[in-house]
N, C-alpha and C positions, 0 to 999 in steps of 0.2 A: 430501476437504476441502470444507467448506461455505463458500460465499462469499455474504455479504450486502452489498447496496449500499444506501447511504443518501444522499439528496440534500437539501441545505439551500440554499434560495433559488436552486435550479437545477431545471429540468425533467429528468425521467428521460431517459436516452439509451441506446438499445440498442447503438449503436456504441461508446460509452465502456465499457459493461459487457463487451462482447466483447473489447475491447482489454485491459482490466484482467484479465479471466479468463485470457486467453492468457498474459500476463506472470506471473500468480500460479501457473498450472499448470506453467510452466517451473521456478519455485521448488519446487513440490510434487514434481516429478520428482527434483530434487537433494536436497531435504530432506523425506523422506517422513513425518516426524513432525509436520508442521504439521497441526493439527486443524481450525482455522477461520480465516477472514479476514473482517474487517469493513472495508469501503471506504467512505469518506465523501467526497463531492464537495460543496464549499462555494464560494459566491461572496460575496466581501466587497468593499465599496467601499474603495479605497485611494488614497493621493495619487500613487502611481506607476502608470504604465501597464504596467510589467513584472511586477506582482504582482496578486493578488486572486483568482485561480483556485486554490483550495486543495484538495489531495488529502491525505487522511489514511488510513493503513493500520494496522490493529491485528491482529496475528497471535496466535492462541492456540496455544502450544506447551506441552509438558509442563512443569509447575512454574512457568511464568511467561507473561507476555504481552509481545510486542514491539510497539513503536509507532514510526511515522514520519510526519512531516508536511512538506509543501512547498508554497510559494506561488509560482506562476509566472504568465506571461501567458496560458497556455492549460492545459487539463487534461491533455493528452498529456505535456507536459514536466514538469508537477508529478507526474504518475503515475510517469514514468520516474525522477525524483529519489527518490520514496518507495520504489520497488522497489529502487533501489541502496542506500538506507539500510537497509532490512530485510534485504537480501542480506548486507551487512556484519555486521549483528547476528546473523544466522543462522550465518554463518561463525564468528564468535567463540563462539557457543553450541556449535557442533559441536566446536570445538577444546577447549572445557572438558569436553565429554562424553567425548572421546577420552582426555583426561588422567586421568579418574577411573576 
């Protein structure tokens, strides 16, 4: 699986990339049909202190793309939320594949 990292209004972080890679590799072990992952780290000014650090994950899988986005107070928690969202989507996709 290829993983591409993109940063919008944020400086690149080796620690964040390692953390994201570790979480995505766990998904890859369970769902070996993931082709590619695009991870976006964005910072936006918001009226709330609990949001503004946005992580978006786009997974390329056969026949479609899966997408998740989360805005939290830090990138680690928004990354965890995104991984949970794509994990649920992957599980649903796997169930559909088994049924056919």
